[in-house]
Biopython code that builds the backbone (N, CA, C, O; Angstrom):
import numpy as np
from Bio.PDB.StructureBuilder import StructureBuilder

atoms = [
    (1, "MET", "N", (12.437, 2.966, -36.782)),
    (1, "MET", "CA", (12.517, 2.017, -35.684)),
    (1, "MET", "C", (12.473, 0.610, -36.279)),
    (1, "MET", "O", (11.689, 0.331, -37.186)),
    (2, "SER", "N", (13.313, -0.255, -35.761)),
    (2, "SER", "CA", (13.345, -1.618, -36.287)),
    (2, "SER", "C", (12.066, -2.357, -35.899)),
    (2, "SER", "O", (11.383, -1.998, -34.940)),
    (3, "GLU", "N", (11.769, -3.381, -36.658)),
    (3, "GLU", "CA", (10.577, -4.201, -36.387)),
    (3, "GLU", "C", (10.658, -4.841, -35.002)),
    (3, "GLU", "O", (9.651, -4.936, -34.300)),
    (4, "PHE", "N", (11.850, -5.277, -34.610)),
    (4, "PHE", "CA", (12.035, -5.878, -33.283)),
    (4, "PHE", "C", (11.665, -4.886, -32.183)),
    (4, "PHE", "O", (10.920, -5.230, -31.266)),
    (5, "LEU", "N", (12.175, -3.665, -32.265)),
    (5, "LEU", "CA", (11.877, -2.665, -31.240)),
    (5, "LEU", "C", (10.396, -2.315, -31.221)),
    (5, "LEU", "O", (9.822, -2.077, -30.157)),
    (6, "LYS", "N", (9.793, -2.284, -32.369)),
    (6, "LYS", "CA", (8.369, -1.994, -32.445)),
    (6, "LYS", "C", (7.571, -3.083, -31.716)),
    (6, "LYS", "O", (6.684, -2.778, -30.919)),
    (7, "ARG", "N", (7.892, -4.353, -31.993)),
    (7, "ARG", "CA", (7.207, -5.468, -31.324)),
    (7, "ARG", "C", (7.492, -5.464, -29.826)),
    (7, "ARG", "O", (6.604, -5.712, -29.011)),
    (8, "PHE", "N", (8.750, -5.177, -29.476)),
    (8, "PHE", "CA", (9.137, -5.127, -28.070)),
    (8, "PHE", "C", (8.318, -4.062, -27.338)),
    (8, "PHE", "O", (7.801, -4.306, -26.247)),
    (9, "GLY", "N", (8.207, -2.899, -27.938)),
    (9, "GLY", "CA", (7.422, -1.820, -27.344)),
    (9, "GLY", "C", (5.962, -2.187, -27.193)),
    (9, "GLY", "O", (5.327, -1.834, -26.198)),
    (10, "GLU", "N", (5.427, -2.891, -28.171)),
    (10, "GLU", "CA", (4.028, -3.328, -28.083)),
    (10, "GLU", "C", (3.843, -4.357, -26.983)),
    (10, "GLU", "O", (2.793, -4.400, -26.342)),
    (11, "ASP", "N", (4.855, -5.187, -26.760)),
    (11, "ASP", "CA", (4.756, -6.229, -25.739)),
    (11, "ASP", "C", (4.909, -5.682, -24.322)),
    (11, "ASP", "O", (4.147, -6.057, -23.431)),
    (12, "VAL", "N", (5.874, -4.808, -24.106)),
    (12, "VAL", "CA", (6.132, -4.330, -22.746)),
    (12, "VAL", "C", (5.344, -3.079, -22.387)),
    (12, "VAL", "O", (5.200, -2.764, -21.206)),
    (13, "GLY", "N", (4.840, -2.374, -23.360)),
    (13, "GLY", "CA", (4.071, -1.161, -23.076)),
    (13, "GLY", "C", (2.940, -1.387, -22.092)),
    (13, "GLY", "O", (2.839, -0.655, -21.108)),
    (14, "PRO", "N", (2.076, -2.387, -22.323)),
    (14, "PRO", "CA", (0.994, -2.642, -21.368)),
    (14, "PRO", "C", (1.503, -3.076, -19.990)),
    (14, "PRO", "O", (0.872, -2.780, -18.976)),
    (15, "LEU", "N", (2.634, -3.773, -19.948)),
    (15, "LEU", "CA", (3.196, -4.185, -18.660)),
    (15, "LEU", "C", (3.632, -2.973, -17.850)),
    (15, "LEU", "O", (3.390, -2.902, -16.645)),
    (16, "PHE", "N", (4.280, -2.016, -18.520)),
    (16, "PHE", "CA", (4.692, -0.803, -17.822)),
    (16, "PHE", "C", (3.486, 0.022, -17.393)),
    (16, "PHE", "O", (3.499, 0.623, -16.319)),
    (17, "SER", "N", (2.462, 0.057, -18.208)),
    (17, "SER", "CA", (1.242, 0.790, -17.839)),
    (17, "SER", "C", (0.598, 0.173, -16.615)),
    (17, "SER", "O", (0.146, 0.891, -15.723)),
    (18, "ASP", "N", (0.551, -1.153, -16.561)),
    (18, "ASP", "CA", (-0.024, -1.839, -15.402)),
    (18, "ASP", "C", (0.823, -1.603, -14.161)),
    (18, "ASP", "O", (0.282, -1.379, -13.078)),
    (19, "LEU", "N", (2.133, -1.649, -14.301)),
    (19, "LEU", "CA", (3.027, -1.392, -13.178)),
    (19, "LEU", "C", (2.840, 0.031, -12.653)),
    (19, "LEU", "O", (2.810, 0.254, -11.443)),
    (20, "GLU", "N", (2.716, 0.983, -13.563)),
    (20, "GLU", "CA", (2.507, 2.373, -13.166)),
    (20, "GLU", "C", (1.173, 2.531, -12.427)),
    (20, "GLU", "O", (1.105, 3.240, -11.423)),
    (21, "ARG", "N", (0.124, 1.885, -12.909)),
    (21, "ARG", "CA", (-1.186, 1.958, -12.267)),
    (21, "ARG", "C", (-1.137, 1.366, -10.856)),
    (21, "ARG", "O", (-1.648, 1.964, -9.909)),
    (22, "ARG", "N", (-0.516, 0.180, -10.722)),
    (22, "ARG", "CA", (-0.439, -0.469, -9.411)),
    (22, "ARG", "C", (0.404, 0.348, -8.436)),
    (22, "ARG", "O", (0.081, 0.417, -7.250)),
    (23, "THR", "N", (1.471, 0.960, -8.917)),
    (23, "THR", "CA", (2.311, 1.808, -8.069)),
    (23, "THR", "C", (1.522, 3.019, -7.585)),
    (23, "THR", "O", (1.588, 3.383, -6.411)),
    (24, "ARG", "N", (0.778, 3.639, -8.496)),
    (24, "ARG", "CA", (-0.049, 4.792, -8.130)),
    (24, "ARG", "C", (-1.089, 4.399, -7.081)),
    (24, "ARG", "O", (-1.306, 5.136, -6.120)),
    (25, "GLU", "N", (-1.734, 3.240, -7.259)),
    (25, "GLU", "CA", (-2.733, 2.767, -6.297)),
    (25, "GLU", "C", (-2.109, 2.549, -4.916)),
    (25, "GLU", "O", (-2.705, 2.898, -3.897)),
    (26, "THR", "N", (-0.905, 1.971, -4.889)),
    (26, "THR", "CA", (-0.221, 1.730, -3.617)),
    (26, "THR", "C", (0.135, 3.045, -2.942)),
    (26, "THR", "O", (-0.061, 3.187, -1.735)),
    (27, "LEU", "N", (0.645, 3.996, -3.683)),
    (27, "LEU", "CA", (0.987, 5.298, -3.113)),
    (27, "LEU", "C", (-0.251, 6.021, -2.595)),
    (27, "LEU", "O", (-0.213, 6.624, -1.522)),
    (28, "ASP", "N", (-1.343, 5.965, -3.344)),
    (28, "ASP", "CA", (-2.594, 6.615, -2.917)),
    (28, "ASP", "C", (-3.148, 5.967, -1.655)),
    (28, "ASP", "O", (-3.581, 6.663, -0.736)),
    (29, "LEU", "N", (-3.135, 4.642, -1.605)),
    (29, "LEU", "CA", (-3.641, 3.941, -0.428)),
    (29, "LEU", "C", (-2.758, 4.215, 0.783)),
    (29, "LEU", "O", (-3.269, 4.415, 1.885)),
    (30, "THR", "N", (-1.460, 4.227, 0.596)),
    (30, "THR", "CA", (-0.548, 4.524, 1.697)),
    (30, "THR", "C", (-0.819, 5.920, 2.248)),
    (30, "THR", "O", (-0.830, 6.113, 3.464)),
    (31, "ALA", "N", (-1.035, 6.881, 1.380)),
    (31, "ALA", "CA", (-1.347, 8.247, 1.820)),
    (31, "ALA", "C", (-2.673, 8.278, 2.581)),
    (31, "ALA", "O", (-2.798, 8.975, 3.588)),
    (32, "LYS", "N", (-3.655, 7.525, 2.099)),
    (32, "LYS", "CA", (-4.950, 7.484, 2.773)),
    (32, "LYS", "C", (-4.821, 6.887, 4.173)),
    (32, "LYS", "O", (-5.427, 7.391, 5.119)),
    (33, "VAL", "N", (-4.045, 5.828, 4.311)),
    (33, "VAL", "CA", (-3.843, 5.219, 5.630)),
    (33, "VAL", "C", (-3.099, 6.186, 6.542)),
    (33, "VAL", "O", (-3.452, 6.324, 7.713)),
    (34, "ARG", "N", (-2.086, 6.850, 6.027)),
    (34, "ARG", "CA", (-1.340, 7.813, 6.851)),
    (34, "ARG", "C", (-2.239, 8.927, 7.373)),
    (34, "ARG", "O", (-2.041, 9.411, 8.487)),
    (35, "ARG", "N", (-3.227, 9.338, 6.579)),
    (35, "ARG", "CA", (-4.127, 10.422, 7.012)),
    (35, "ARG", "C", (-4.935, 10.040, 8.244)),
    (35, "ARG", "O", (-5.331, 10.928, 8.999)),
    (36, "VAL", "N", (-5.194, 8.766, 8.477)),
    (36, "VAL", "CA", (-6.005, 8.374, 9.634)),
    (36, "VAL", "C", (-5.164, 7.856, 10.803)),
    (36, "VAL", "O", (-5.707, 7.560, 11.867)),
    (37, "LEU", "N", (-3.859, 7.744, 10.618)),
    (37, "LEU", "CA", (-2.983, 7.300, 11.704)),
    (37, "LEU", "C", (-2.596, 8.477, 12.590)),
    (37, "LEU", "O", (-2.627, 9.634, 12.170)),
    (38, "ALA", "N", (-2.234, 8.154, 13.818)),
    (38, "ALA", "CA", (-1.692, 9.166, 14.724)),
    (38, "ALA", "C", (-0.351, 9.642, 14.172)),
    (38, "ALA", "O", (0.313, 8.933, 13.415)),
    (39, "GLU", "N", (0.030, 10.841, 14.561)),
    (39, "GLU", "CA", (1.250, 11.455, 14.014)),
    (39, "GLU", "C", (2.477, 10.564, 14.168)),
    (39, "GLU", "O", (3.243, 10.406, 13.218)),
    (40, "ASN", "N", (2.677, 9.979, 15.346)),
    (40, "ASN", "CA", (3.871, 9.162, 15.545)),
    (40, "ASN", "C", (3.797, 7.836, 14.787)),
    (40, "ASN", "O", (4.839, 7.273, 14.451)),
    (41, "GLU", "N", (2.611, 7.329, 14.511)),
    (41, "GLU", "CA", (2.462, 6.070, 13.774)),
    (41, "GLU", "C", (2.710, 6.248, 12.282)),
    (41, "GLU", "O", (3.332, 5.396, 11.647)),
    (42, "LYS", "N", (2.228, 7.345, 11.725)),
    (42, "LYS", "CA", (2.329, 7.536, 10.270)),
    (42, "LYS", "C", (3.765, 7.621, 9.789)),
    (42, "LYS", "O", (4.057, 7.281, 8.643)),
    (43, "GLU", "N", (4.669, 8.074, 10.656)),
    (43, "GLU", "CA", (6.079, 8.169, 10.281)),
    (43, "GLU", "C", (6.709, 6.802, 10.051)),
    (43, "GLU", "O", (7.727, 6.693, 9.366)),
    (44, "HIS", "N", (6.111, 5.759, 10.620)),
    (44, "HIS", "CA", (6.703, 4.423, 10.566)),
    (44, "HIS", "C", (6.014, 3.503, 9.563)),
    (44, "HIS", "O", (6.414, 2.351, 9.400)),
    (45, "LEU", "N", (4.986, 4.005, 8.895)),
    (45, "LEU", "CA", (4.316, 3.228, 7.853)),
    (45, "LEU", "C", (5.111, 3.340, 6.564)),
    (45, "LEU", "O", (5.347, 4.443, 6.071)),
    (46, "ILE", "N", (5.523, 2.206, 6.016)),
    (46, "ILE", "CA", (6.266, 2.205, 4.759)),
    (46, "ILE", "C", (5.307, 2.150, 3.583)),
    (46, "ILE", "O", (5.429, 2.931, 2.639)),
    (47, "SER", "N", (4.347, 1.222, 3.637)),
    (47, "SER", "CA", (3.400, 1.108, 2.524)),
    (47, "SER", "C", (2.128, 0.405, 2.975)),
    (47, "SER", "O", (2.072, -0.227, 4.030)),
    (48, "ALA", "N", (1.115, 0.543, 2.135)),
    (48, "ALA", "CA", (-0.166, -0.124, 2.340)),
    (48, "ALA", "C", (-0.634, -0.644, 0.989)),
    (48, "ALA", "O", (-0.554, 0.053, -0.023)),
    (49, "ALA", "N", (-1.121, -1.873, 0.986)),
    (49, "ALA", "CA", (-1.612, -2.478, -0.256)),
    (49, "ALA", "C", (-2.651, -3.533, 0.105)),
    (49, "ALA", "O", (-2.728, -3.986, 1.248)),
    (50, "TYR", "N", (-3.436, -3.910, -0.879)),
    (50, "TYR", "CA", (-4.425, -4.950, -0.658)),
    (50, "TYR", "C", (-3.951, -6.290, -1.177)),
    (50, "TYR", "O", (-3.310, -6.379, -2.225)),
    (51, "ASP", "N", (-4.275, -7.329, -0.430)),
    (51, "ASP", "CA", (-4.148, -8.712, -0.866)),
    (51, "ASP", "C", (-5.553, -9.281, -0.703)),
    (51, "ASP", "O", (-5.930, -9.760, 0.366)),
    (52, "GLU", "N", (-6.314, -9.215, -1.788)),
    (52, "GLU", "CA", (-7.746, -9.538, -1.797)),
    (52, "GLU", "C", (-8.462, -8.629, -0.811)),
    (52, "GLU", "O", (-8.451, -7.414, -1.011)),
    (53, "ASP", "N", (-9.087, -9.151, 0.248)),
    (53, "ASP", "CA", (-9.827, -8.285, 1.175)),
    (53, "ASP", "C", (-9.008, -7.913, 2.411)),
    (53, "ASP", "O", (-9.551, -7.385, 3.382)),
    (54, "THR", "N", (-7.715, -8.184, 2.375)),
    (54, "THR", "CA", (-6.845, -7.887, 3.510)),
    (54, "THR", "C", (-5.978, -6.672, 3.185)),
    (54, "THR", "O", (-5.290, -6.639, 2.165)),
    (55, "LEU", "N", (-6.024, -5.691, 4.058)),
    (55, "LEU", "CA", (-5.160, -4.529, 3.945)),
    (55, "LEU", "C", (-3.826, -4.891, 4.584)),
    (55, "LEU", "O", (-3.768, -5.175, 5.780)),
    (56, "VAL", "N", (-2.766, -4.883, 3.803)),
    (56, "VAL", "CA", (-1.433, -5.252, 4.289)),
    (56, "VAL", "C", (-0.636, -3.976, 4.524)),
    (56, "VAL", "O", (-0.376, -3.203, 3.602)),
    (57, "LEU", "N", (-0.260, -3.778, 5.774)),
    (57, "LEU", "CA", (0.520, -2.602, 6.157)),
    (57, "LEU", "C", (1.943, -3.036, 6.445)),
    (57, "LEU", "O", (2.170, -4.032, 7.132)),
    (58, "THR", "N", (2.894, -2.294, 5.924)),
    (58, "THR", "CA", (4.303, -2.578, 6.166)),
    (58, "THR", "C", (4.886, -1.439, 6.986)),
    (58, "THR", "O", (4.796, -0.272, 6.604)),
    (59, "THR", "N", (5.488, -1.793, 8.122)),
    (59, "THR", "CA", (6.101, -0.799, 9.007)),
    (59, "THR", "C", (7.614, -0.997, 9.027)),
    (59, "THR", "O", (8.139, -1.985, 8.515)),
    (60, "ASP", "N", (8.295, -0.030, 9.633)),
    (60, "ASP", "CA", (9.750, -0.092, 9.649)),
    (60, "ASP", "C", (10.334, -0.788, 10.870)),
    (60, "ASP", "O", (11.555, -0.902, 10.977)),
    (61, "SER", "N", (9.493, -1.261, 11.803)),
    (61, "SER", "CA", (10.024, -1.979, 12.966)),
    (61, "SER", "C", (8.931, -2.850, 13.580)),
    (61, "SER", "O", (7.739, -2.624, 13.377)),
    (62, "ALA", "N", (9.370, -3.837, 14.326)),
    (62, "ALA", "CA", (8.434, -4.742, 14.994)),
    (62, "ALA", "C", (7.607, -4.007, 16.047)),
    (62, "ALA", "O", (6.437, -4.329, 16.257)),
    (63, "ALA", "N", (8.203, -3.041, 16.693)),
    (63, "ALA", "CA", (7.475, -2.286, 17.718)),
    (63, "ALA", "C", (6.288, -1.543, 17.103)),
    (63, "ALA", "O", (5.196, -1.536, 17.671)),
    (64, "TRP", "N", (6.501, -0.921, 15.951)),
    (64, "TRP", "CA", (5.410, -0.181, 15.311)),
    (64, "TRP", "C", (4.415, -1.136, 14.668)),
    (64, "TRP", "O", (3.228, -0.820, 14.584)),
    (65, "ALA", "N", (4.866, -2.274, 14.220)),
    (65, "ALA", "CA", (3.937, -3.282, 13.695)),
    (65, "ALA", "C", (2.989, -3.727, 14.812)),
    (65, "ALA", "O", (1.787, -3.872, 14.590)),
    (66, "SER", "N", (3.531, -3.942, 16.005)),
    (66, "SER", "CA", (2.696, -4.328, 17.148)),
    (66, "SER", "C", (1.689, -3.239, 17.486)),
    (66, "SER", "O", (0.532, -3.528, 17.792)),
    (67, "ARG", "N", (2.124, -2.007, 17.430)),
    (67, "ARG", "CA", (1.228, -0.877, 17.727)),
    (67, "ARG", "C", (0.065, -0.840, 16.728)),
    (67, "ARG", "O", (-1.083, -0.630, 17.119)),
    (68, "LEU", "N", (0.365, -1.044, 15.441)),
    (68, "LEU", "CA", (-0.705, -1.025, 14.436)),
    (68, "LEU", "C", (-1.632, -2.224, 14.583)),
    (68, "LEU", "O", (-2.832, -2.113, 14.335)),
    (69, "ARG", "N", (-1.088, -3.360, 14.981)),
    (69, "ARG", "CA", (-1.954, -4.513, 15.243)),
    (69, "ARG", "C", (-2.922, -4.202, 16.384)),
    (69, "ARG", "O", (-4.085, -4.604, 16.350)),
    (70, "TYR", "N", (-2.439, -3.497, 17.374)),
    (70, "TYR", "CA", (-3.245, -3.151, 18.542)),
    (70, "TYR", "C", (-4.416, -2.239, 18.173)),
    (70, "TYR", "O", (-5.486, -2.342, 18.772)),
    (71, "VAL", "N", (-4.228, -1.353, 17.199)),
    (71, "VAL", "CA", (-5.273, -0.382, 16.835)),
    (71, "VAL", "C", (-5.960, -0.734, 15.511)),
    (71, "VAL", "O", (-6.600, 0.126, 14.906)),
    (72, "GLN", "N", (-5.839, -1.974, 15.057)),
    (72, "GLN", "CA", (-6.330, -2.302, 13.725)),
    (72, "GLN", "C", (-7.835, -2.115, 13.563)),
    (72, "GLN", "O", (-8.272, -1.694, 12.492)),
    (73, "GLU", "N", (-8.636, -2.406, 14.566)),
    (73, "GLU", "CA", (-10.087, -2.198, 14.434)),
    (73, "GLU", "C", (-10.426, -0.719, 14.291)),
    (73, "GLU", "O", (-11.252, -0.343, 13.460)),
    (74, "GLN", "N", (-9.785, 0.118, 15.104)),
    (74, "GLN", "CA", (-10.002, 1.559, 14.999)),
    (74, "GLN", "C", (-9.532, 2.069, 13.634)),
    (74, "GLN", "O", (-10.158, 2.948, 13.042)),
    (75, "LEU", "N", (-8.447, 1.520, 13.155)),
    (75, "LEU", "CA", (-7.924, 1.928, 11.851)),
    (75, "LEU", "C", (-8.890, 1.553, 10.735)),
    (75, "LEU", "O", (-9.158, 2.363, 9.847)),
    (76, "LEU", "N", (-9.412, 0.338, 10.773)),
    (76, "LEU", "CA", (-10.397, -0.068, 9.767)),
    (76, "LEU", "C", (-11.630, 0.825, 9.803)),
    (76, "LEU", "O", (-12.139, 1.231, 8.758)),
    (77, "ASN", "N", (-12.108, 1.129, 11.009)),
    (77, "ASN", "CA", (-13.283, 2.005, 11.139)),
    (77, "ASN", "C", (-13.002, 3.401, 10.598)),
    (77, "ASN", "O", (-13.848, 3.982, 9.919)),
    (78, "ALA", "N", (-11.829, 3.942, 10.890)),
    (78, "ALA", "CA", (-11.472, 5.278, 10.391)),
    (78, "ALA", "C", (-11.371, 5.277, 8.872)),
    (78, "ALA", "O", (-11.788, 6.236, 8.223)),
    (79, "LEU", "N", (-10.822, 4.209, 8.300)),
    (79, "LEU", "CA", (-10.723, 4.123, 6.841)),
    (79, "LEU", "C", (-12.103, 3.997, 6.204)),
    (79, "LEU", "O", (-12.357, 4.587, 5.154)),
    (80, "ARG", "N", (-12.985, 3.241, 6.825)),
    (80, "ARG", "CA", (-14.362, 3.123, 6.308)),
    (80, "ARG", "C", (-15.055, 4.478, 6.309)),
    (80, "ARG", "O", (-15.785, 4.809, 5.375)),
    (81, "GLU", "N", (-14.825, 5.259, 7.360)),
    (81, "GLU", "CA", (-15.405, 6.601, 7.419)),
    (81, "GLU", "C", (-14.881, 7.486, 6.291)),
    (81, "GLU", "O", (-15.560, 8.422, 5.870)),
    (82, "GLN", "N", (-13.682, 7.196, 5.803)),
    (82, "GLN", "CA", (-13.085, 7.948, 4.693)),
    (82, "GLN", "C", (-13.473, 7.360, 3.336)),
    (82, "GLN", "O", (-13.002, 7.828, 2.299)),
    (83, "GLY", "N", (-14.334, 6.333, 3.340)),
    (83, "GLY", "CA", (-14.802, 5.759, 2.090)),
    (83, "GLY", "C", (-14.024, 4.553, 1.600)),
    (83, "GLY", "O", (-14.297, 4.047, 0.512)),
    (84, "GLU", "N", (-13.068, 4.084, 2.374)),
    (84, "GLU", "CA", (-12.259, 2.919, 1.990)),
    (84, "GLU", "C", (-12.950, 1.661, 2.523)),
    (84, "GLU", "O", (-12.882, 1.367, 3.716)),
    (85, "THR", "N", (-13.603, 0.933, 1.645)),
    (85, "THR", "CA", (-14.414, -0.204, 2.085)),
    (85, "THR", "C", (-13.907, -1.552, 1.602)),
    (85, "THR", "O", (-14.528, -2.573, 1.894)),
    (86, "GLN", "N", (-12.807, -1.588, 0.877)),
    (86, "GLN", "CA", (-12.330, -2.845, 0.303)),
    (86, "GLN", "C", (-11.826, -3.827, 1.364)),
    (86, "GLN", "O", (-12.062, -5.030, 1.245)),
    (87, "GLY", "N", (-11.151, -3.344, 2.378)),
    (87, "GLY", "CA", (-10.538, -4.236, 3.361)),
    (87, "GLY", "C", (-11.480, -4.625, 4.482)),
    (87, "GLY", "O", (-12.225, -3.795, 5.003)),
    (88, "SER", "N", (-11.438, -5.903, 4.848)),
    (88, "SER", "CA", (-12.225, -6.353, 5.992)),
    (88, "SER", "C", (-11.333, -6.779, 7.146)),
    (88, "SER", "O", (-11.818, -7.028, 8.250)),
    (89, "LYS", "N", (-10.034, -6.864, 6.897)),
    (89, "LYS", "CA", (-9.085, -7.183, 7.958)),
    (89, "LYS", "C", (-7.728, -6.585, 7.594)),
    (89, "LYS", "O", (-7.482, -6.169, 6.461)),
    (90, "ILE", "N", (-6.864, -6.562, 8.601)),
    (90, "ILE", "CA", (-5.535, -5.979, 8.425)),
    (90, "ILE", "C", (-4.478, -7.015, 8.787)),
    (90, "ILE", "O", (-4.620, -7.765, 9.753)),
    (91, "ARG", "N", (-3.419, -7.035, 7.990)),
    (91, "ARG", "CA", (-2.223, -7.811, 8.313)),
    (91, "ARG", "C", (-1.070, -6.815, 8.341)),
    (91, "ARG", "O", (-0.917, -6.001, 7.430)),
    (92, "VAL", "N", (-0.269, -6.886, 9.385)),
    (92, "VAL", "CA", (0.854, -5.958, 9.529)),
    (92, "VAL", "C", (2.149, -6.760, 9.462)),
    (92, "VAL", "O", (2.285, -7.814, 10.083)),
    (93, "ARG", "N", (3.086, -6.234, 8.700)),
    (93, "ARG", "CA", (4.376, -6.889, 8.592)),
    (93, "ARG", "C", (5.483, -5.842, 8.724)),
    (93, "ARG", "O", (5.237, -4.639, 8.643)),
    (94, "VAL", "N", (6.685, -6.323, 8.925)),
    (94, "VAL", "CA", (7.851, -5.447, 9.066)),
    (94, "VAL", "C", (8.650, -5.532, 7.777)),
    (94, "VAL", "O", (8.872, -6.618, 7.242)),
    (95, "GLY", "N", (9.074, -4.391, 7.288)),
    (95, "GLY", "CA", (9.872, -4.339, 6.059)),
    (95, "GLY", "C", (10.964, -3.292, 6.208)),
    (95, "GLY", "O", (11.079, -2.634, 7.242)),
    (96, "ALA", "N", (11.742, -3.155, 5.183)),
    (96, "ALA", "CA", (12.826, -2.172, 5.188)),
    (96, "ALA", "C", (12.477, -1.047, 4.217)),
    (96, "ALA", "O", (11.900, -1.271, 3.153)),
    (97, "ARG", "N", (12.839, 0.145, 4.611)),
    (97, "ARG", "CA", (12.650, 1.287, 3.714)),
    (97, "ARG", "C", (13.651, 1.193, 2.567)),
    (97, "ARG", "O", (14.801, 0.791, 2.746)),
    (98, "GLY", "N", (13.177, 1.577, 1.388)),
    (98, "GLY", "CA", (14.079, 1.634, 0.244)),
    (98, "GLY", "C", (15.099, 2.732, 0.438)),
    (98, "GLY", "O", (14.807, 3.752, 1.064)),
    (99, "GLY", "N", (16.248, 2.543, -0.071)),
    (99, "GLY", "CA", (17.256, 3.547, 0.210)),
    (99, "GLY", "C", (17.875, 4.011, -1.010)),
    (99, "GLY", "O", (18.757, 4.868, -0.967)),
]
sb = StructureBuilder()
sb.init_structure("model")
sb.init_model(0)
sb.init_chain("A")
sb.init_seg("    ")
for serial, (resi, resn, name, xyz) in enumerate(atoms, 1):
    if name == "N":
        sb.init_residue(resn, " ", resi, " ")
    sb.init_atom(name, np.array(xyz, "f"), 0.0, 1.0, " ", f" {name:<3s}", serial, name[0])
structure = sb.get_structure()
């Protein structure tokens, strides 16, 4: 292996590891949120992630975003019962599913 490729691998290796860790955390959190949502709501959740102490939920439409805003206190309480204590508030936004 050339010296350049060796240095390149040393430089980007930790970046890819961090990206993989953050992706895994997002997928795990999204699954945890889906477990406490009603059946019709969980189908419209695209992702869940933290921005400091705010749980950011992304839905596939404005109608479902409004529904999650309406039940956000119940959702936070259900997540706390499942051991998820990082978030103290919820922000809901609309996004597009990857295709």
